N, C-alpha and C positions, 0 to 999 in steps of 0.2 A: 467330872467330865460332862460336857455338854453334848447331847445326842440330837442330831437333826434328822427328823423323819421327813423325807422329801417326797415330792409328787411321784418320783420314780419308785420309791419304795411302796407307796400306796398302789400304784399300777400293777406292780409285780407280786404284791402281798396276797396270801391265801386267807380266806376266812377260816376261822376256828382252827387254825394250825399255829400251835405255839411256838413252832420252830421256823415258820416262814411267813408270819404275819409282817406288816410294815415295820413294826417296832423291832422285831427280831432282825429283819433285813438291815435296818439302820444301824443296830448295835454291832452286827457282824461286820459291816462295812467300816465303821468308826474304830473298832478294836482289832479288826483283822483275825477274827476267830469264827469258827463254825459251830461252837458249842454254846447255843443261846436257847433258853426256854422261857417264854413269856407266860405268866400265870396271873393276870390282874385279879382274878376272883379270889386269890389267896394273897393279894397284895405283894407279890414278889417276882423278881426276875432271877434266873439262875444262869450265870456266865462263868464257864470254866472252873467249877467248883466253888464259887462264891455266890452268896444271895444278895440281892439289891432291893431296896424299897421301890414299890410303885406309887407315883403321885396319883391323885384323884384324877388329874387331866389325862394321864396315861390311861388309867382304868376306863374312864369315859370313852376316850378315842377307840380303844380296843373293842368295847361293847358296841359302839356305833358301828365300827368297821365290820365286826361279826354279823351285825344285824343287816348289813347291806346299805346302811345309810351313807350319805356323801360325808366324807371327812377331808379336812385340809391339813397341809403339812404343819408341823409344829416342832418345838424343841423341848427337851427336858434334861434334867441333871440326873446322873446316876449317883446314887447314894448307897454305898456298901453297907450291909447289915452285919455280915459275918463270912468267914471262910469255912468251908467244909473240910474235915480231915482228910 
């Protein structure tokens, strides 16, 4: 599934908040869920009990956003790794 991180997600996103960063907000909007945890430092996203792979572009985006640098909207594909029991 293609996830689009829009300017509105960037504006509303919170630095260093795995559940309210722009990526988490975009996933919540696309999937209609509130259970999202973005952890690019461990190369994973957790959504409703499943883990997903973080691309390098996503990792760089979060690092730059958390550092207060200007970031631009982008898109990425969700790639499921596994489901938790």
